[in-house]
DRENKERO-978563 format. One record per residue (C-alpha): residue in one letter; x, y, z; residue number from 1. Coordinates in nm, 2 decimals. Layout:
BEGIN
("A",(X,Y,Z),NUM)
...
***
This chain:
BEGIN
("M",(2.26,9.41,10.33),1)
("P",(2.50,9.61,10.10),2)
("P",(2.87,9.64,10.20),3)
("V",(2.97,9.94,10.40),4)
("F",(3.23,10.05,10.14),5)
("A",(3.07,9.99,9.80),6)
("P",(3.32,10.04,9.52),7)
("S",(3.23,10.30,9.26),8)
("P",(3.20,10.17,8.91),9)
("T",(3.40,10.46,8.78),10)
("P",(3.61,10.59,9.07),11)
("E",(3.70,10.95,9.07),12)
("L",(3.92,11.16,9.30),13)
("K",(3.72,11.27,9.60),14)
("R",(3.69,11.64,9.68),15)
("S",(3.77,11.67,10.06),16)
("L",(4.01,11.96,10.09),17)
("G",(3.85,12.29,10.21),18)
("L",(4.03,12.61,10.29),19)
("V",(4.15,12.50,10.63),20)
("R",(4.30,12.18,10.51),21)
("S",(4.45,12.34,10.20),22)
("T",(4.61,12.62,10.40),23)
("S",(4.74,12.36,10.65),24)
("M",(4.90,12.18,10.36),25)
("V",(5.08,12.50,10.25),26)
("V",(5.19,12.58,10.61),27)
("G",(5.27,12.22,10.70),28)
("T",(5.49,12.14,10.39),29)
("I",(5.69,12.46,10.43),30)
("L",(5.72,12.47,10.80),31)
("G",(5.95,12.17,10.85),32)
("A",(6.27,12.13,11.05),33)
("S",(6.48,12.38,10.84),34)
("I",(6.38,12.67,11.06),35)
("F",(6.55,12.50,11.36),36)
("V",(6.88,12.48,11.17),37)
("Q",(6.89,12.72,10.87),38)
("P",(6.91,13.05,11.07),39)
("S",(7.27,12.98,11.16),40)
("L",(7.37,12.95,10.80),41)
("I",(7.20,13.28,10.71),42)
("T",(7.34,13.47,11.01),43)
("G",(7.69,13.34,10.93),44)
("Q",(7.66,13.49,10.58),45)
("V",(7.52,13.84,10.67),46)
("R",(7.65,13.89,11.02),47)
("S",(7.40,14.15,11.12),48)
("V",(7.06,14.16,11.28),49)
("A",(6.92,14.39,11.01),50)
("G",(7.07,14.16,10.74),51)
("V",(6.91,13.85,10.89),52)
("F",(6.56,14.00,10.89),53)
("L",(6.61,14.14,10.54),54)
("V",(6.71,13.79,10.41),55)
("W",(6.40,13.62,10.57),56)
("A",(6.17,13.90,10.46),57)
("L",(6.30,13.88,10.10),58)
("G",(6.27,13.50,10.11),59)
("G",(5.90,13.54,10.22),60)
("L",(5.84,13.80,9.94),61)
("L",(5.99,13.57,9.67),62)
("T",(5.79,13.28,9.80),63)
("L",(5.47,13.49,9.80),64)
("C",(5.54,13.59,9.44),65)
("G",(5.58,13.23,9.34),66)
("A",(5.27,13.14,9.53),67)
("L",(5.07,13.41,9.34),68)
("I",(5.20,13.27,9.01),69)
("V",(5.09,12.91,9.08),70)
("A",(4.76,13.05,9.24),71)
("E",(4.67,13.20,8.90),72)
("L",(4.78,12.90,8.71),73)
("G",(4.59,12.68,8.95),74)
("T",(4.27,12.86,8.88),75)
("A",(4.32,12.84,8.51),76)
("Y",(4.40,12.46,8.52),77)
("P",(4.24,12.32,8.84),78)
("R",(4.36,11.97,8.77),79)
("S",(4.57,11.72,8.96),80)
("G",(4.94,11.76,8.89),81)
("G",(5.01,12.13,8.96),82)
("V",(5.35,12.23,8.81),83)
("Y",(5.34,11.94,8.56),84)
("V",(5.01,12.06,8.42),85)
("F",(5.12,12.43,8.41),86)
("L",(5.44,12.35,8.22),87)
("R",(5.26,12.13,7.98),88)
("E",(5.00,12.39,7.90),89)
("A",(5.24,12.69,7.88),90)
("F",(5.51,12.53,7.68),91)
("S",(5.52,12.16,7.59),92)
("P",(5.45,11.81,7.73),93)
("W",(5.82,11.74,7.73),94)
("L",(5.89,12.01,7.98),95)
("G",(5.62,11.88,8.21),96)
("F",(5.77,11.53,8.17),97)
("L",(6.11,11.66,8.27),98)
("W",(5.96,11.81,8.59),99)
("V",(5.80,11.47,8.68),100)
("W",(6.12,11.28,8.59),101)
("A",(6.32,11.50,8.82),102)
("M",(6.05,11.48,9.09),103)
("F",(6.04,11.11,9.11),104)
("W",(6.41,11.02,9.08),105)
("S",(6.54,11.30,9.30),106)
("M",(6.36,11.62,9.39),107)
("H",(6.04,11.49,9.55),108)
("S",(6.14,11.14,9.65),109)
("G",(6.48,11.27,9.77),110)
("I",(6.31,11.54,9.99),111)
("I",(6.08,11.27,10.14),112)
("A",(6.38,11.06,10.22),113)
("A",(6.58,11.35,10.36),114)
("I",(6.29,11.48,10.59),115)
("A",(6.22,11.12,10.71),116)
("V",(6.59,11.09,10.81),117)
("V",(6.57,11.43,10.99),118)
("F",(6.26,11.31,11.18),119)
("A",(6.44,10.98,11.27),120)
("R",(6.75,11.16,11.39),121)
("Y",(6.54,11.37,11.63),122)
("V",(6.37,11.05,11.75),123)
("A",(6.73,10.92,11.82),124)
("Y",(6.77,11.20,12.07),125)
("F",(6.55,10.99,12.30),126)
("A",(6.65,10.64,12.19),127)
("P",(6.99,10.48,12.12),128)
("L",(6.95,10.44,11.75),129)
("G",(7.26,10.37,11.53),130)
("E",(7.29,10.47,11.17),131)
("W",(7.08,10.17,11.05),132)
("G",(6.83,10.23,11.33),133)
("V",(6.78,10.59,11.20),134)
("R",(6.72,10.45,10.85),135)
("V",(6.47,10.19,10.98),136)
("V",(6.27,10.46,11.17),137)
("A",(6.28,10.69,10.86),138)
("I",(6.15,10.41,10.63),139)
("A",(5.88,10.32,10.89),140)
("A",(5.76,10.69,10.89),141)
("I",(5.74,10.69,10.51),142)
("A",(5.55,10.36,10.50),143)
("G",(5.31,10.46,10.78),144)
("L",(5.22,10.80,10.62),145)
("S",(5.19,10.63,10.28),146)
("A",(4.95,10.38,10.42),147)
("V",(4.74,10.66,10.57),148)
("N",(4.72,10.83,10.24),149)
("Y",(4.64,10.50,10.06),150)
("L",(4.32,10.49,10.27),151)
("G",(4.19,10.82,10.15),152)
("V",(4.27,11.19,10.10),153)
("A",(4.04,11.29,10.38),154)
("L",(4.23,11.07,10.63),155)
("G",(4.57,11.18,10.50),156)
("S",(4.48,11.55,10.49),157)
("G",(4.31,11.53,10.83),158)
("L",(4.63,11.39,10.99),159)
("Q",(4.84,11.65,10.82),160)
("T",(4.60,11.93,10.93),161)
("T",(4.61,11.81,11.29),162)
("L",(4.99,11.80,11.29),163)
("T",(5.01,12.15,11.13),164)
("I",(4.78,12.30,11.39),165)
("V",(4.98,12.15,11.68),166)
("K",(5.30,12.26,11.51),167)
("V",(5.19,12.62,11.47),168)
("L",(5.06,12.64,11.83),169)
("A",(5.40,12.50,11.95),170)
("V",(5.59,12.76,11.74),171)
("A",(5.37,13.04,11.89),172)
("G",(5.44,12.90,12.24),173)
("I",(5.82,12.92,12.17),174)
("I",(5.79,13.28,12.05),175)
("V",(5.59,13.38,12.36),176)
("L",(5.81,13.20,12.61),177)
("G",(6.12,13.32,12.43),178)
("F",(6.04,13.68,12.48),179)
("W",(5.89,13.63,12.82),180)
("L",(6.17,13.42,12.98),181)
("G",(6.44,13.58,12.77),182)
("A",(6.38,13.91,12.95),183)
("A",(6.54,13.75,13.26),184)
("L",(6.86,13.65,13.08),185)
("P",(7.19,13.83,13.13),186)
("E",(7.20,14.18,12.99),187)
("H",(7.44,14.10,12.70),188)
("F",(7.18,13.85,12.57),189)
("A",(6.86,14.05,12.59),190)
("S",(7.02,14.38,12.50),191)
("G",(7.20,14.24,12.20),192)
("A",(7.53,14.38,12.32),193)
("G",(7.70,14.05,12.24),194)
("G",(7.56,14.07,11.89),195)
("A",(7.69,14.43,11.86),196)
("E",(8.04,14.32,11.96),197)
("A",(8.02,14.03,11.71),198)
("G",(7.90,14.28,11.45),199)
("A",(8.20,14.50,11.52),200)
("R",(8.44,14.21,11.44),201)
("A",(8.25,14.11,11.13),202)
("P",(8.26,14.26,10.79),203)
("A",(8.03,14.56,10.75),204)
("S",(7.87,14.39,10.44),205)
("P",(7.86,14.03,10.32),206)
("G",(7.89,14.14,9.96),207)
("V",(7.66,14.03,9.68),208)
("P",(7.78,13.66,9.68),209)
("G",(7.73,13.62,10.05),210)
("F",(7.39,13.79,10.05),211)
("A",(7.28,13.58,9.75),212)
("A",(7.39,13.26,9.94),213)
("A",(7.20,13.37,10.24),214)
("V",(6.88,13.42,10.04),215)
("G",(6.93,13.08,9.88),216)
("A",(6.96,12.92,10.22),217)
("G",(6.64,13.10,10.33),218)
("L",(6.45,12.99,10.02),219)
("F",(6.54,12.63,10.10),220)
("A",(6.34,12.68,10.43),221)
("F",(6.04,12.81,10.23),222)
("G",(6.03,12.50,9.99),223)
("G",(5.71,12.32,9.92),224)
("W",(5.47,12.61,9.87),225)
("H",(5.36,12.49,9.53),226)
("M",(5.25,12.14,9.64),227)
("V",(4.89,12.24,9.73),228)
("T",(4.82,12.27,9.35),229)
("Y",(4.89,11.90,9.31),230)
("T",(4.56,11.81,9.48),231)
("A",(4.34,12.05,9.28),232)
("E",(4.09,11.78,9.18),233)
("E",(4.05,11.69,9.55),234)
("T",(3.99,12.05,9.66),235)
("L",(3.65,12.20,9.72),236)
("D",(3.60,12.50,9.49),237)
("P",(3.97,12.50,9.39),238)
("R",(3.94,12.83,9.19),239)
("R",(3.87,13.01,9.52),240)
("T",(4.03,12.78,9.77),241)
("I",(4.38,12.74,9.62),242)
("P",(4.47,13.12,9.59),243)
("R",(4.34,13.19,9.94),244)
("A",(4.53,12.89,10.09),245)
("L",(4.86,12.99,9.91),246)
("V",(4.85,13.35,10.02),247)
("A",(4.74,13.28,10.38),248)
("G",(4.98,12.99,10.42),249)
("T",(5.28,13.19,10.29),250)
("L",(5.20,13.49,10.51),251)
("I",(5.17,13.26,10.82),252)
("V",(5.50,13.09,10.76),253)
("T",(5.68,13.42,10.68),254)
("A",(5.55,13.57,11.01),255)
("A",(5.65,13.26,11.20),256)
("Y",(6.01,13.26,11.05),257)
("L",(6.06,13.63,11.13),258)
("A",(5.93,13.59,11.48),259)
("L",(6.14,13.28,11.55),260)
("N",(6.46,13.46,11.43),261)
("A",(6.37,13.75,11.65),262)
("V",(6.36,13.51,11.95),263)
("Y",(6.69,13.35,11.85),264)
("L",(6.86,13.68,11.83),265)
("Y",(6.69,13.81,12.15),266)
("V",(6.81,13.52,12.37),267)
("L",(7.15,13.45,12.22),268)
("P",(7.45,13.67,12.11),269)
("L",(7.49,13.70,11.74),270)
("E",(7.82,13.51,11.74),271)
("R",(7.66,13.22,11.92),272)
("V",(7.38,13.21,11.66),273)
("V",(7.65,13.19,11.38),274)
("V",(7.83,12.89,11.52),275)
("S",(7.53,12.70,11.64),276)
("T",(7.44,12.37,11.47),277)
("R",(7.10,12.34,11.64),278)
("I",(7.00,12.70,11.70),279)
("A",(6.65,12.63,11.83),280)
("A",(6.78,12.38,12.09),281)
("D",(7.05,12.63,12.20),282)
("A",(6.79,12.90,12.24),283)
("A",(6.56,12.67,12.43),284)
("N",(6.85,12.57,12.66),285)
("A",(6.92,12.94,12.72),286)
("V",(6.57,13.01,12.85),287)
("L",(6.47,12.67,12.99),288)
("G",(6.79,12.51,13.10),289)
("Q",(6.93,12.19,12.97),290)
("G",(6.58,12.04,12.94),291)
("G",(6.51,12.28,12.66),292)
("G",(6.69,12.07,12.41),293)
("A",(6.46,11.78,12.47),294)
("V",(6.16,12.00,12.43),295)
("L",(6.29,12.14,12.10),296)
("S",(6.38,11.79,11.98),297)
("V",(6.01,11.69,12.03),298)
("L",(5.90,11.99,11.84),299)
("A",(6.15,11.95,11.56),300)
("A",(6.06,11.58,11.52),301)
("G",(5.69,11.67,11.51),302)
("S",(5.75,11.95,11.26),303)
("A",(5.95,11.72,11.03),304)
("F",(5.68,11.45,11.05),305)
("G",(5.41,11.71,10.97),306)
("A",(5.60,11.83,10.67),307)
("L",(5.66,11.47,10.56),308)
("A",(5.28,11.40,10.58),309)
("G",(5.20,11.68,10.33),310)
("I",(5.48,11.59,10.09),311)
("V",(5.39,11.22,10.09),312)
("L",(5.03,11.31,10.02),313)
("A",(5.10,11.55,9.73),314)
("G",(5.35,11.37,9.51),315)
("P",(5.14,11.07,9.39),316)
("R",(4.89,11.31,9.24),317)
("V",(5.15,11.43,8.99),318)
("Y",(5.24,11.08,8.88),319)
("F",(4.87,10.99,8.85),320)
("S",(4.81,11.30,8.63),321)
("M",(5.09,11.22,8.39),322)
("A",(4.99,10.85,8.37),323)
("R",(4.63,10.96,8.29),324)
("D",(4.77,11.16,8.00),325)
("G",(4.94,10.85,7.87),326)
("R",(5.30,10.97,7.94),327)
("L",(5.36,10.72,8.22),328)
("F",(5.25,10.37,8.28),329)
("R",(4.87,10.36,8.26),330)
("S",(4.85,10.15,8.57),331)
("L",(4.96,10.45,8.78),332)
("G",(4.66,10.64,8.65),333)
("V",(4.42,10.40,8.81),334)
("L",(4.23,10.49,9.13),335)
("H",(4.15,10.25,9.41),336)
("P",(3.79,10.15,9.36),337)
("T",(3.71,10.20,9.73),338)
("W",(3.94,10.46,9.87),339)
("R",(3.95,10.67,9.54),340)
("T",(4.32,10.74,9.58),341)
("P",(4.61,10.69,9.33),342)
("H",(4.72,10.39,9.53),343)
("R",(4.97,10.25,9.29),344)
("A",(5.15,10.58,9.26),345)
("I",(5.15,10.61,9.64),346)
("V",(5.31,10.26,9.67),347)
("L",(5.57,10.34,9.40),348)
("Q",(5.67,10.67,9.57),349)
("A",(5.70,10.50,9.91),350)
("L",(5.92,10.22,9.77),351)
("W",(6.17,10.45,9.58),352)
("S",(6.19,10.69,9.88),353)
("A",(6.27,10.39,10.11),354)
("V",(6.54,10.28,9.87),355)
("L",(6.69,10.63,9.88),356)
("V",(6.69,10.62,10.26),357)
("A",(6.83,10.27,10.28),358)
("T",(7.12,10.34,10.04),359)
("G",(7.18,10.70,10.16),360)
("T",(7.19,10.82,9.80),361)
("Y",(6.93,11.09,9.86),362)
("R",(7.21,11.31,10.00),363)
("A",(7.39,11.34,9.66),364)
("L",(7.07,11.34,9.46),365)
("V",(6.90,11.62,9.65),366)
("S",(7.21,11.84,9.68),367)
("R",(7.29,11.81,9.31),368)
("V",(6.94,11.83,9.17),369)
("I",(6.73,12.04,9.40),370)
("Y",(6.86,12.37,9.25),371)
("T",(6.71,12.27,8.91),372)
("E",(6.37,12.31,9.08),373)
("W",(6.43,12.69,9.05),374)
("L",(6.49,12.67,8.68),375)
("F",(6.14,12.51,8.65),376)
("F",(6.00,12.78,8.87),377)
("A",(6.15,13.04,8.64),378)
("A",(5.99,12.87,8.34),379)
("L",(5.65,12.88,8.53),380)
("A",(5.68,13.25,8.58),381)
("V",(5.76,13.31,8.21),382)
("G",(5.48,13.07,8.12),383)
("L",(5.23,13.28,8.30),384)
("V",(5.33,13.58,8.09),385)
("V",(5.30,13.37,7.77),386)
("L",(4.96,13.23,7.87),387)
("R",(4.82,13.57,7.94),388)
("R",(4.84,13.64,7.56),389)
("R",(4.62,13.34,7.47),390)
("P",(4.25,13.42,7.44),391)
("E",(4.15,13.08,7.57),392)
("Y",(4.34,13.14,7.90),393)
("L",(4.07,13.22,8.16),394)
("P",(4.20,13.21,8.52),395)
("A",(3.96,13.28,8.80),396)
("F",(4.23,13.47,8.99),397)
("R",(4.48,13.71,8.83),398)
("M",(4.81,13.79,8.98),399)
("P",(4.88,14.16,9.01),400)
("G",(5.19,14.32,8.85),401)
("V",(5.21,14.11,8.54),402)
("P",(5.45,14.09,8.36),403)
("A",(5.69,14.28,8.59),404)
("L",(5.65,14.06,8.90),405)
("P",(5.66,13.72,8.73),406)
("L",(5.97,13.82,8.52),407)
("A",(6.14,13.96,8.83),408)
("F",(6.06,13.63,9.01),409)
("A",(6.20,13.44,8.71),410)
("A",(6.52,13.64,8.72),411)
("G",(6.55,13.57,9.10),412)
("A",(6.49,13.20,9.05),413)
("V",(6.76,13.18,8.78),414)
("L",(7.00,13.37,9.01),415)
("V",(6.94,13.11,9.28),416)
("A",(7.02,12.83,9.04),417)
("I",(7.33,13.01,8.92),418)
("G",(7.45,13.06,9.28),419)
("Q",(7.43,12.69,9.33),420)
("I",(7.62,12.61,9.01),421)
("V",(7.89,12.86,9.11),422)
("S",(7.93,12.71,9.46),423)
("D",(7.94,12.35,9.33),424)
("A",(7.99,12.34,8.96),425)
("R",(8.07,11.97,8.92),426)
("G",(7.79,11.85,9.14),427)
("S",(7.54,12.09,8.99),428)
("L",(7.63,12.00,8.63),429)
("T",(7.60,11.63,8.72),430)
("G",(7.25,11.70,8.86),431)
("L",(7.15,11.89,8.54),432)
("V",(7.26,11.59,8.33),433)
("L",(7.04,11.36,8.55),434)
("V",(6.74,11.59,8.48),435)
("L",(6.81,11.62,8.11),436)
("A",(6.85,11.24,8.08),437)
("G",(6.47,11.24,8.09),438)
("L",(6.46,11.39,7.73),439)
("P",(6.56,11.07,7.54),440)
("V",(6.32,10.87,7.77),441)
("Y",(6.04,11.11,7.67),442)
("V",(6.12,11.08,7.30),443)
("G",(6.13,10.70,7.32),444)
("W",(5.80,10.69,7.52),445)
("T",(5.63,10.93,7.27),446)
("R",(5.74,10.73,6.97),447)
("G",(5.63,10.40,7.13),448)
("A",(5.29,10.55,7.21),449)
("T",(5.23,10.66,6.85),450)
("R",(5.31,10.33,6.69),451)
***
């Protein structure tokens, strides 16, 4: 009798991601724990209800623009690796190499570590975990999700989809309960009079720097929209599925963010929103009593865990793709004979992310390097315009408004990066040096491969 799992003689990536799972990946990776904290930072910058909604709407529009860019590129190059492949095809392999270099050492692995720690800290709301206890729980979360993804993309994406559906339903419940129960709160909450008084004491306008900082904070909460392109070779009919998933997922998240902010501002005075360090928990306490914080801690932990599941799944596909191209250790470009997953890349990502958690170095790495992601996004937008001029470039989906919209997005992305540099020049320049350190590595690797 043959074995139940007969290894394939030439294992290939297995196509298991349909529209629902791909859309769930977009929603799940974006909709993390940031929306339960970030609104206070934004409200503190703009100090008006209209300004708050303008910032979140603009963040959603910029994200949608970026999503349309990678949607077109994804249908032209439906291969594992996403941004790495797009930068390689539009410009040069060295730029794609730099993206992966930054991804592994800081941007992607650091975000995994950071979100895992956020998850563990919310778990600590219910258990007496010290600093090392939080780190142990975070590493366990990374290891557990990596093990699930090791055993197949269908299992990993199924878990991520389930978590995303639960998360979206929970957010919808918060919105409904917030408006329903919020109507019974004292008049100065529901009517917004407290917010009006706060607005009277606040500056009429935050100015360009303040508004730009607010948009940057909002865009941080929209991060991860491009990751669905990493799994193109495991997606069913990627030329149709990826654009639909990106557009639908971005719109769902934008609607959720606007509605959640509406609830926060409906049940709490504006000035309370500004000073809150856990805005969602404070809003829940306002409508549910002191037990509301526990409810929101469960939701925030689940939300962070769901985002972590999608990010852990996506990253190894990029390392696999570059290894397959011969620009990384060939062993990372090998698929598991039974599970048909980039198992070695999954293990490597888990190990480095765990090191970042254990040492706490992810804080400095992410804060100093994450802004460079927007420089790469600007390059992607320009790359789309460049590729449109090549006769061999044949995407199945074409973004409207080219070249105006991609170039506007590129300008916005550069402004986000400049804003970070201005606010933390020393740290930002250190981060840029870390990214550019990949250039001599690429040159050495290329020369070694040609000998």
